[in-house]
N, C-alpha and C positions, 0 to 999 in steps of 0.2 A: 550505336543506334543513331547518334547525331549525324554521322557521315551518310547514312542511308537516307536521311531526310534532306540534307543539304544539297546533295547532288541532283535529285529530281526537281527540287524547288529552283535551283540555279538554272536548270535546263528549261523549265517553264518560263521563268523570267527572261532568259536570253531569247527564247522564241518570241515572246510578246514584244520585246524591243526590236527584234530583227524584222518583224512584220510591219512595223511602222516606218514609213518613208515619206518624204516630201518630193513632189515632182516640180521640176523647174518650169517656169513659164516659157512662152514662146519668144519672149523679149522683143515683140513687135515685128518680127520678120515673117511676113506672110507672102507666099508665092504670088506672082502677078495674076495667074489664072484664078486663084481663090479670091483675090480682091475684085477681079472682074465679075465673078459670080455674085459676090456680096453686093456690089454696086449696081449690077444689072447692065453694065456697059457691054457694047458689042465687041470691043477689042481690048486685049490685055496690054497692048503696046504702051499706052501712057503710064502704066504702073510698073513697067520693067525698067530697072535703073540704067541700063545701057542704051535705052531707046529714047531718052529725053533729049531732044534737040533744042538748042537755044539760038 
């Protein structure tokens, strides 16, 4: 009788833990086009890492 109760309870607990997950953040990397949209700029060129001229 105990085995019949332990297996379903274990499955329920395993399902509950499996459904919980954490998503990783973007780590600050946003595409230049998205930054352009957010700032309202006309060009994404200043936000592209390979386009910065010194």
